[in-house]
Every structure is written in structure tokens, then in C-alpha cells.
C-alpha positions, -999 to +999 in steps of 0.1 A: +000+000+000+012+035-008+024+053+023+002+083+015-029+062+013-020+044+046-014+079+061-049+091+052-065+059+066-045+061+098-054+097+104-090+093+094-093+068+122-073+088+147-093+120+142-126+101+145-115+085+177-101+118+190-135+135+184-152+107+204-127+109+232-129+146+234-167+142+237-162+117+265-138+139+284-161+169+281-191+149+291-175+137+324-165+173+332-201+186+324-215+159+347-191+165+376-195+202+373-231+198+383-221+184+417-221+207+447-187+224+448-170+257+450-164+279+420-127+274+424-130+236+425-151+237+393-126+259+375-098+236+386-116+207+370-119+225+336-082+236+339-071+201+346-089+189+315-073+216+293-039+209+309-039+171+303-050+178+267-020+202+264-044+230+254-042+253+284-019+279+268-038+279+236-071+285+255-056+313+276-043+330+245-076+330+227-100+334+257-083+347+288-107+343+316-119+307+320-157+299+319-175+267+313-192+282+282-158+292+267-142+259+274-171+241+257-169+265+227-131+260+225-133+222+227-164+217+206-164+241+177-134+264+177-116+261+143-084+275+159-082+244+181-070+214+160-083+190+187-119+205+189-146+180+179-155+201+148-118+202+137-114+165+142-145+155+123-136+179+095-101+163+093-115+128+094-138+136+065-110+152+045-087+122+050-116+099+040-123+120+009-086+117-002-089+079-003-125+074-014-113+047-038-099+026-010-130+029+012-164+013+007-193+036-003-208+030+032-177+041+050-173+073+030-210+081+033-208+077+071-179+101+074-195+126+051-229+124+067-213+129+102-196+161+090-227+175+074-250+166+104-225+181+128-227+215+112-265+214+115-263+204+152-239+231+160-261+257+143-291+244+162-276+254+196-277+219+211-243+224+227-256+253+248-290+236+255-280+200+262-243+193+257-245+157+270-270+149+242-245+163+216-216+143+231-237+111+230-243+118+193-206+122+186-199+089+204-227+072+184-212+085+151-178+072+160-193+038+169-211+038+136-180+046+117-161+017+133-190-007+128-194+002+091-157-001+085-155-036+100-188-047+085-181-036+049-144-034+042-121-062+030-098-072+059-066-061+041-039-035+050-064-006+048-083-020+077-052-027+097-039+009+093-074+021+104-073-001+134-037+011+143-049+047+142-080+039+163-062+021+191-031+043+193-054+073+197-076+055+222-047+045+244-035+081+245-069+094+255-077+067+281-044+075+298-052+113+297-087+108+311-074+086+339-045+109+347-066+141+349-090+124+373-064+110+397-042+141+395-071+163+408-084+140+435-074+134+471-084+102+487-069+105+522-085+121+552-119+125+536-152+132+553-183+111+547-197+137+524-164+139+505-163+101+500-199+101+488-191+129+463-160+110+451-183+080+442-201+102+417-168+115+403-155+079+397-189+068+385-189+096+360-154+087+349-164+051+343-194+062+324-172+084+302-153+053+290-184+031+289-170+012+319-195+015+346-214-018+339-181-035+332-167-024+366-198-038+384-195-071+365-158-075+372-155-062+408-191-065+422-182-040+449-179-003+458-160+019+433-124+026+445-098+046+427-073+017+427-097-006+410-107+020+384-070+024+376-066-014+373-097-017+351-086+011+327-049+001+326-044-036+330-077-055+321-073-068+286-110-076+284-120-040+290-122-025+255-108+009+263-081-001+287-044+006+279-037-031+277-066-038+253-054-010+231-019-022+230-031-058+223-046-043+191-017-021+182+008-050+185-014-073+165-020-049+137+016-038+135+026-075+131+003-078+101+016-047+082+052-052+092+078-043+066+116-044+061+123-014+084+096-018+111+113-044+134+126-018+158+091-002+160+075-036+167+100-043+195+093-008+210+055-015+209+060-051+222+080-039+252+053-014+262+027-041+257+046-066+278+051-041+307+013-036+309+005-073+305+027-084+334+023-054+357+002-053+388-017-023+401+002-024+433+035-020+414+021+009+394+007+027+425+041+022+443+059+037+414+034+066+412+004+065+390+009+100+376+045+093+367+035+059+351+008+075+330+031+104+320+057+080+308+031+060+290+019+091+271+055+099+261+060+064+248+027+064+229+037+096+213+071+081+203+054+050+190+032+072+168+063+089+154+079+056+147+049+043+129+048+075+108+085+070+100+082+034+090+048+032+072+033+066+066+042+102+055+068+112+081+057+140+105+073+174+100+102+179+123 
């Protein structure tokens, strides 16, 4: 497959997944912002989300004073933010248009219809009236895109590059969602009211990654931060966990391997093995924030290596 074609497929999938994960991150912040809390605490929640998305400086440059309305506008529709939902869905559609001949008609029409429908929804004011409904729509369109891709496309290299993009992006975003939650939460010396409030925070986080029912099925007990971390990092049967994502990355890399990709495959395999054989106790002892920060750095490096070996290399 031509590297430029693989590049468009890879980034079509990454942008679609990024739009979904941005919607998930925003939704959990909208839900938790409704809990009783001080204005300062609510603002810190939004700042933590911008910080972990590496968008704090860009937001401050364009908006100055932080408000919930401005954060939503910046993360949903702002064309100056390349990670906004609107920007991601536009780029996903443009990458799909560039390789229409490689995609099935159903896949292209799904991407195109998502872009057209999104413009109508943004114009209707739904983000201001009911942001959670809009975020659910974004998630649904991403699910639809993946389902149509797997249900209509030949299982050749095109699908494997799409899957690579999807799971590399998902691993990055799951780590960010988990890190922002743990980084802003204290679990020691809490009052009864604080512990009760934390339950809703962790429940909201699990809902944001479609993990609430899974948590109940796996642990059958009260929600604790340590088990949330274990579920989202080390459970291979949890679809959005870091281990599950790396399972897919390693498997798809093996299928598309070429003469120069052995080092990249080893790099991915080492990261995968460390997750597969880790325990949550080891991770907590080493420091969860440090572990997730290192994981994000290595996922970024893995993306660069994949671009170097298979795709159009990223600009230096």
C-alpha cells in the first residue's frame, strides 16, 4: 500500500477516535460540574482537562478568563483548536475524501454524513442547551464509523492501518482521562460527604469510558480509585483499557510489518509486555501520575515511529 494512502486511513481513524474521546472527556466534566462544589474547584476541573489535553496555553491565548461556556466552545467548535470536535470530524472527513477509492461507499458516506450533520447540530444550539446529548451523538457516530468499517471493508492492509490509528489514539486518550482524574483527586482524610461525592466522580469517569457496567460485573463492589485504575490500565477484556489498546496495536503492527519496522515492533512489544505483566500495586508504588506520563510519552514516540516506517513522516 502507498504510504500516503496508509497515512490518510490512519489519520481518518485517529481523528474520528479523537473526536469521540474529546466528547467523553467533556461529558465527564459537564456531569461532575453539576455536583455541589466551590467555583474554584469547578474551575480547577476544567483547567485540569485543558492541561492534560495540552491546550491550556492555547485556550488562555484566545479566551483569557476561563468559563464553562468558553471551554465548551473551544473544545467543541473552535476552528483554531485542532483538537476540537469540529476540527477532528472535519479532518476525518477530509482524510476519507482523499482515499475514497480505498473505502467502501458505506464508510465514505458515514464520514461525510457525520460532518454535514455536525454542522446542523452546532447551528441548532444543542451544545448550549444539552451538551450531553451532543456528546452522545458524537460517540454514536464514532461507533457507527467503526462498525461500518469492520462490516463492509475487506480485511486487508487498509483496515489494519485504520485499526492502528484507532487504538493508538484510544490508548493516549484513556491515559489522559485517567490521569486528569487521579491528579485532581485526594483520597486521604476524607469526610463522609467527600467520600460520597467521590463516588459520583469515579462513576462519571467510568461512564465516560463506557466502563460503569463492566466495573460492576468485574468487581461487584464499591467503586475505588485503585480498581478504576486497574480496570482502565491492566484489564485486557476492558475494550478501552491501555492493555486492550496495546493488544490491538501490536497485533495490527505485526500484520503490516515491513523491512524497516522491526525496531518499532520491538518498541511496541516492550510497552505491551510491561502492561501485560504489571500489577496495580507495582504501578501505585511507582506513582500513577509518573507511570501515565511515561506511557503518554512512549505512545507519542510510537506514533512517530509508525509514521516514519509506514506513513508520510511527520514534519520535524
